[in-house]
C-alpha positions in Angstrom: 108.8 -57.9 -134.4 108.0 -60.9 -132.3 105.6 -63.6 -133.4 101.9 -62.9 -132.8 98.9 -64.9 -131.8 97.0 -63.2 -134.6 96.0 -65.6 -137.4 96.2 -63.6 -140.7 93.7 -65.6 -142.7 89.9 -65.4 -142.6 87.7 -68.1 -141.0 86.1 -69.3 -144.3 89.5 -69.9 -145.9 90.8 -71.8 -142.8 87.6 -74.0 -142.7 88.0 -74.8 -146.4 91.6 -75.7 -145.9 90.7 -78.1 -143.0 87.8 -80.0 -144.7 89.8 -80.7 -147.9 91.2 -83.7 -146.0 87.6 -85.1 -146.1 86.8 -84.2 -149.7 85.9 -87.8 -150.5 83.4 -87.9 -147.6 80.6 -85.4 -148.4 78.8 -86.3 -145.2 81.8 -85.4 -143.0 82.4 -82.2 -144.9 78.8 -81.2 -144.4 79.0 -82.1 -140.7 82.1 -80.0 -140.2 80.4 -77.0 -141.9 77.3 -77.4 -139.7 79.4 -77.7 -136.5 81.4 -74.6 -137.1 78.3 -72.7 -138.2 76.6 -73.3 -134.9 79.8 -72.5 -133.0 80.1 -69.2 -134.9 76.5 -68.3 -133.9 77.4 -69.1 -130.3 80.5 -66.9 -130.3 78.4 -64.2 -132.0 75.9 -64.4 -129.1 78.9 -64.0 -126.7 80.0 -60.9 -128.6 76.5 -59.4 -128.5 76.6 -59.7 -124.6 80.1 -58.2 -124.6 79.0 -55.3 -126.8 76.0 -54.6 -124.6 78.3 -54.6 -121.5 80.8 -52.3 -123.2 78.2 -49.7 -124.4 76.5 -49.4 -121.0 79.7 -49.0 -119.0 81.3 -46.7 -121.5 78.3 -44.4 -122.0 79.2 -42.0 -119.2 82.6 -41.4 -120.8 81.6 -41.4 -124.4 82.5 -38.0 -126.0 79.9 -38.5 -128.7 77.0 -38.3 -126.3 75.7 -35.0 -125.0 76.0 -34.0 -121.4 72.3 -34.7 -120.9 72.6 -38.2 -122.4 75.6 -39.0 -120.3 73.7 -38.0 -117.1 71.4 -41.0 -117.5 74.3 -43.3 -117.0 75.8 -41.8 -113.8 74.8 -44.8 -111.7 74.9 -47.3 -114.6 78.3 -46.9 -116.1 81.2 -48.5 -114.2 84.8 -47.6 -115.3 86.5 -50.7 -113.9 84.0 -53.0 -115.6 84.4 -51.2 -118.9 88.2 -51.4 -118.8 88.2 -55.1 -117.8 85.7 -55.9 -120.6 87.6 -53.9 -123.2 90.9 -55.8 -122.3 89.0 -59.1 -122.5 87.8 -58.2 -126.0 91.3 -57.1 -127.1 92.8 -60.3 -125.7 90.2 -62.4 -127.6 91.0 -60.5 -130.8 94.7 -61.2 -130.3 95.7 -57.6 -129.9 98.8 -56.9 -127.8 99.9 -53.7 -126.0 102.5 -51.4 -127.6 104.9 -50.4 -124.8 106.2 -46.9 -124.1 109.6 -47.8 -125.5 108.1 -48.5 -129.0 106.2 -45.1 -128.8 109.4 -43.3 -127.7 111.3 -44.9 -130.5 108.7 -43.8 -133.0 108.9 -40.2 -131.8 112.7 -40.2 -132.3 112.5 -41.7 -135.8 110.3 -41.0 -138.8 109.9 -43.1 -142.0 107.4 -41.0 -144.0 106.8 -37.5 -142.7 110.3 -36.5 -141.6 109.0 -34.4 -138.7 109.5 -34.4 -135.0 106.2 -34.3 -133.2 105.5 -33.0 -129.7 102.6 -34.5 -127.6 101.4 -33.0 -124.3 100.8 -36.2 -122.3 99.4 -34.1 -119.5 96.1 -34.1 -121.5 95.6 -37.7 -120.6 95.0 -39.4 -117.3 95.9 -42.6 -119.0 96.7 -43.7 -122.6 97.3 -47.1 -124.2 98.1 -48.4 -127.7 97.2 -51.9 -128.9 98.2 -53.5 -132.2 97.4 -56.6 -134.2 99.2 -57.9 -137.2 102.1 -56.4 -139.1 103.7 -56.3 -142.6 106.4 -54.6 -144.6 106.0 -52.6 -147.8 108.2 -50.6 -150.1 107.5 -46.9 -150.2 109.1 -44.0 -152.0 110.0 -41.0 -149.8 111.4 -37.6 -150.8 115.1 -37.1 -149.9 117.0 -33.9 -150.6 114.7 -31.8 -152.9 113.4 -33.9 -155.8 115.4 -37.1 -155.2 113.1 -40.0 -154.1 114.4 -43.0 -152.4 112.6 -46.4 -152.0 112.6 -47.6 -148.4 111.1 -50.5 -146.6 108.4 -49.4 -144.1 107.1 -51.6 -141.3 103.4 -51.3 -140.7 101.0 -52.3 -137.9 97.9 -53.8 -139.6 95.6 -52.5 -136.9 96.1 -50.1 -134.0 93.7 -49.1 -131.2 94.4 -45.9 -129.3 92.8 -45.5 -125.9 92.8 -42.0 -124.5 91.5 -41.3 -121.0 91.4 -37.5 -120.8 92.3 -35.6 -117.6 89.6 -33.7 -115.7 89.1 -30.0 -116.2 90.9 -28.9 -113.0 94.0 -30.8 -113.9 94.0 -29.5 -117.4 93.8 -26.0 -116.1 96.5 -26.5 -113.5 98.9 -27.9 -116.2 97.9 -25.3 -118.7 96.9 -27.9 -121.2 95.2 -26.6 -124.3 92.9 -29.0 -126.1 92.7 -26.5 -128.9 89.8 -27.1 -131.3 89.4 -30.7 -130.5 85.7 -31.5 -129.8 86.5 -33.5 -126.7 85.3 -33.0 -123.1 87.6 -33.4 -120.1 87.2 -36.7 -118.2 85.9 -38.5 -121.4 87.5 -41.5 -123.0 88.3 -41.6 -126.7 88.8 -44.8 -128.7 90.0 -44.9 -132.3 91.0 -47.8 -134.5 93.4 -47.3 -137.5 94.6 -49.6 -140.2 98.1 -49.7 -141.8 99.9 -47.4 -139.3 103.7 -47.0 -139.9 105.6 -48.3 -136.9 108.0 -45.3 -136.9 105.2 -42.8 -137.3 103.0 -44.3 -134.6 102.8 -40.9 -132.7 100.8 -39.4 -135.6 97.6 -41.0 -134.4 97.6 -38.9 -131.3 95.1 -36.1 -131.8 97.3 -33.5 -130.1 100.5 -34.2 -131.9 102.1 -31.0 -132.9 105.0 -30.7 -135.4 108.2 -29.1 -134.1 111.5 -28.2 -135.7 114.2 -31.0 -135.5 117.8 -30.2 -134.5 118.6 -30.5 -138.2 115.9 -28.0 -139.2 117.1 -25.5 -136.6 120.7 -25.9 -137.6 119.9 -25.3 -141.3 117.8 -22.2 -140.3 119.8 -20.5 -137.6 123.5 -21.4 -138.1 123.8 -20.0 -141.7 121.7 -17.0 -140.7 123.6 -16.2 -137.5 127.1 -16.7 -138.8 126.4 -15.4 -142.3 124.6 -12.3 -140.9 127.4 -11.5 -138.4 130.2 -11.9 -141.0 128.3 -9.7 -143.5 127.6 -7.1 -140.9 131.2 -7.0 -139.7 132.8 -7.1 -143.2 130.5 -4.8 -145.2 127.7 -2.9 -143.4 129.3 -1.9 -140.1 132.6 -0.7 -141.6 130.7 1.4 -144.2 128.6 3.0 -141.5 131.7 3.6 -139.3 133.6 5.2 -142.1 130.6 7.5 -142.9 130.2 8.4 -139.2 134.0 9.1 -138.7 134.1 11.3 -141.8 131.0 13.2 -140.6 132.7 13.7 -137.1 136.0 15.0 -138.5 134.4 17.1 -141.1 136.1 15.2 -143.9 134.5 14.7 -147.3 132.5 11.5 -147.3 133.2 9.2 -150.2 129.6 8.6 -150.9 130.1 6.4 -153.9 132.4 3.9 -152.2 130.3 4.1 -149.0 127.1 3.6 -150.7 128.5 0.7 -152.8 129.9 -1.0 -149.7 126.6 -0.5 -147.9 124.5 -1.7 -150.8 126.6 -4.8 -151.2 126.2 -5.6 -147.5 122.4 -5.0 -147.6 122.0 -7.1 -150.8 124.0 -9.9 -149.2 121.8 -9.7 -146.1 118.8 -9.8 -148.3 120.0 -13.0 -150.0 120.8 -14.5 -146.6 117.3 -13.5 -145.4 115.8 -15.2 -148.5 117.8 -18.4 -147.7 116.6 -18.4 -144.1 113.0 -17.8 -145.3 113.4 -20.7 -147.7 114.6 -23.0 -144.9 111.7 -22.0 -142.7 109.3 -22.4 -145.6 110.6 -26.0 -146.1 109.6 -26.7 -142.5 106.2 -25.2 -143.1 105.7 -27.3 -146.2 106.6 -30.4 -144.1 103.9 -29.4 -141.7 101.4 -29.0 -144.5 102.4 -32.5 -145.8 102.0 -33.9 -142.3 98.5 -32.3 -142.0 97.5 -33.8 -145.4 98.9 -37.2 -144.4 97.0 -37.0 -141.1 93.8 -36.0 -142.9 94.3 -39.0 -145.3 94.8 -41.3 -142.2 91.6 -40.0 -140.5 89.6 -40.4 -143.7 91.0 -43.5 -145.3 92.6 -45.4 -142.4 90.1 -44.8 -139.5 88.0 -47.9 -138.9 86.0 -46.7 -135.9 85.6 -44.1 -133.2 84.5 -44.4 -129.6 81.5 -46.7 -129.2 81.7 -47.4 -133.0 85.1 -49.0 -132.4 83.4 -51.8 -130.4 81.9 -53.4 -133.5 85.3 -53.7 -135.2 86.9 -55.1 -132.1 84.2 -57.5 -131.4 84.0 -58.8 -135.0 87.8 -59.4 -134.9 87.6 -61.1 -131.5 84.7 -63.3 -132.6 86.6 -64.4 -135.7 89.8 -65.1 -133.9 88.0 -67.3 -131.4 86.3 -69.2 -134.2 89.6 -69.7 -136.1 91.4 -71.0 -133.0 88.5 -73.4 -132.4 88.5 -74.6 -136.0 92.2 -75.4 -136.0 92.3 -77.0 -132.6 89.3 -79.3 -133.2 90.3 -80.4 -136.7 93.9 -81.1 -135.8 92.9 -83.2 -132.8 90.1 -84.9 -134.8 92.6 -85.9 -137.5 95.2 -87.1 -135.0 95.4 -90.9 -134.5 96.6 -90.3 -130.9 96.0 -87.9 -128.0 98.3 -84.8 -128.0 99.8 -82.6 -125.4 99.2 -78.9 -125.7 102.8 -78.4 -126.8 102.5 -81.2 -129.5 99.3 -79.6 -130.9 100.9 -76.2 -130.8 103.9 -77.4 -132.8 101.7 -79.2 -135.4 99.6 -76.2 -136.1 102.5 -73.7 -136.2 104.4 -76.1 -138.5 101.4 -76.4 -140.8 101.2 -72.6 -141.2 104.9 -72.4 -141.8 105.0 -75.2 -144.4 101.8 -74.4 -146.2 101.6 -70.6 -146.1 105.2 -69.6 -145.1 103.6 -67.8 -142.1 105.4 -67.7 -138.8 102.9 -67.2 -135.9 102.6 -68.1 -132.3 99.4 -70.1 -132.1 97.6 -69.5 -128.7 97.1 -73.2 -128.1 96.1 -72.9 -124.4 93.3 -70.4 -125.2 92.1 -72.7 -128.1 92.0 -75.8 -125.8 90.1 -73.8 -123.1 87.5 -72.8 -125.7 87.1 -76.5 -126.8 86.7 -77.6 -123.2 84.2 -74.8 -122.4 81.9 -75.8 -125.2 82.2 -79.5 -124.4 84.2 -80.6 -127.4 87.6 -81.0 -125.9 88.7 -83.7 -123.4 91.8 -83.7 -121.3 93.3 -86.7 -119.5 96.8 -86.6 -117.8 97.8 -83.6 -119.9 96.8 -85.3 -123.2 94.0 -83.8 -125.3 91.4 -85.3 -127.6 88.0 -84.3 -129.0 84.7 -86.0 -129.2 83.6 -87.4 -132.6 82.0 -85.2 -135.2 78.5 -86.8 -134.7 78.8 -86.3 -130.9 80.1 -82.8 -131.4 77.0 -81.8 -133.5 74.7 -83.1 -130.7 76.7 -81.4 -128.0 76.9 -78.0 -129.7 73.2 -78.2 -130.6 72.4 -78.7 -126.9 74.6 -75.8 -125.9 72.8 -73.5 -128.4 69.4 -74.7 -127.3 70.2 -73.9 -123.7 71.4 -70.3 -124.3 67.9 -69.1 -123.6 66.2 -71.0 -120.8 62.7 -69.5 -120.8 60.8 -72.8 -120.9 60.5 -74.1 -117.3 60.2 -77.7 -118.7 
């Protein structure tokens, strides 16, 4: 996977790491903590407004609301505004879109369930997948009966699935069956999952149906077809022909040999049938294991559904914004000279690589824009610096005081 903007450490840890440089100056340590506490509250206020915007413009498409409740938002919910705001929140949270090639690859391969899944994409007017963070882990998977093999699985840490369902007329025209899913046509479903295997990504689609792979079909039909034909031609059919010919000519039928040959053929067919049933039963067992894995994913890996997903997204976007601000401000504050965006980017990425052996793509441009927007960052001829800590505390306090301008004075 390519390097991500996502910073895989929490904000408290990063703040503590940055202020260790001023451990001998308690006043400065306290000042940094106060500065970022106010910035955190400011970003939290921004998240509150985004959440209110998302909920209002999503309500008309929320499958968790009743039809009567949704009617109240016919003139209030706006789809383009909802989609734009959602993408803003995802970008702030350092989520990136998973392209169709990655989904196609996942449908062709399988790390854990060993099943091919079929998805009727006609059910959706639009669908998108977004991920953030990744890691690898060793897992034991069953190979060939009772033999288990340890393999390395690549996981997405977080995945958001966005499903914009087609309208009722289109679903009817395409003969799409939503089955027992409690979803209304034209609604939009959102789900967030944690720890999703990269090569089993398709399992989070609610309409994914297990189907036989070419290998499953070969194991079931080839032995059955060729074995059945050979047994019929070698044992059963000759015995029946001999009995029929003897009957036609009036000869005495050798019942003992005919019955023996016929019984042998039927027994062999029975054994072949048992083998075919076993192969089919293996496929059914795979489907059962898939259903259990899916249930476990829904129960243990699901972090939010529909409007409930907004809280998880906004919390992560708020935290990513604060982490980027902490890093950009402290590195510029400690620098003895002004830095270009590229120089700052290289310093921060090198710090993560050296100190935590973490390779990430720090979003320096976004971090600098945040500093500038809250009045802490200064740019001159492509070089960046920040105001002093004392000035920053006054500046951010003024910013927070002016959030609500109810006093005309």
